[in-house]
C-alpha positions as CSV (number, residue, x, y, z in Angstrom):
1,M,11.9,8.5,3.5
2,S,10.5,8.4,7.0
3,N,8.1,5.6,8.0
4,T,5.3,8.1,8.4
5,D,5.8,9.5,4.9
6,F,6.2,6.0,3.5
7,V,2.9,4.8,5.0
8,T,1.1,7.9,3.9
9,S,2.3,7.6,0.4
10,V,1.6,3.9,0.0
11,Y,-1.8,4.1,1.7
12,T,-2.9,7.1,-0.5
13,N,-1.9,5.2,-3.6
14,V,-3.7,2.0,-2.7
15,A,-6.8,3.5,-1.0
16,G,-7.1,6.7,-3.0
17,A,-7.2,8.9,0.1
18,A,-4.8,9.7,2.9
19,P,-4.9,7.6,6.0
20,S,-6.5,8.8,9.2
21,G,-4.2,9.3,12.1
22,A,-5.2,6.0,13.6
23,E,-4.7,4.1,10.3
24,R,-1.3,5.8,9.8
25,D,-0.2,5.0,13.3
26,L,-1.3,1.3,12.9
27,Y,0.9,0.8,9.8
28,V,3.8,2.8,11.1
29,G,3.7,0.7,14.2
30,M,4.2,-2.4,12.0
31,L,7.5,-1.1,10.7
32,Q,11.0,-1.5,12.1
33,G,11.7,1.6,14.1
34,G,8.1,2.0,15.0
35,G,7.9,-1.1,17.2
36,G,7.2,-3.6,14.5
37,T,9.3,-6.1,12.6
38,L,8.4,-5.3,8.9
39,T,10.7,-3.5,6.5
40,Q,9.2,-0.8,4.2
41,A,9.6,-3.3,1.3
42,E,7.7,-6.0,3.2
43,L,4.8,-3.6,4.0
44,L,4.8,-2.4,0.4
45,A,4.5,-6.1,-0.8
46,L,1.5,-6.6,1.6
47,A,-0.1,-3.4,0.2
48,A,0.5,-4.5,-3.4
49,N,-1.2,-7.8,-2.8
50,A,-4.2,-6.3,-0.9
51,G,-7.6,-6.8,-2.3
52,L,-8.2,-3.1,-2.3
53,N,-5.2,-2.6,-4.6
54,E,-6.4,-5.3,-7.0
55,Q,-9.7,-3.4,-7.2
56,N,-7.8,-0.1,-7.6
57,I,-5.8,-1.3,-10.6
58,N,-8.8,-3.4,-12.0
59,V,-7.0,-6.7,-12.1
60,T,-10.2,-8.4,-13.4
61,G,-10.4,-6.0,-16.3
62,L,-6.7,-6.5,-17.1
63,Q,-7.2,-10.2,-17.2
64,Q,-10.0,-9.9,-19.7
65,S,-8.5,-7.2,-21.9
66,G,-4.8,-7.3,-21.3
67,V,-2.4,-4.4,-21.3
68,D,-1.6,-2.4,-24.4
69,F,1.9,-3.0,-25.7
70,L,3.5,-0.1,-27.4
């Protein structure tokens, strides 16, 4: 997957909307091959631990109610 496609996919899943061109370029620039030093896995880890992602998956609600086990 290209860095551009990767960033667009991760950003859309975390933020709930596609990134603007400037936002996309910022994160692509952080990746190896785009001038930065991060791997796709490292950027994914940063996104997974972002406060916006915690809100998106309702971490507080999960702490209070748990996850259903089937």
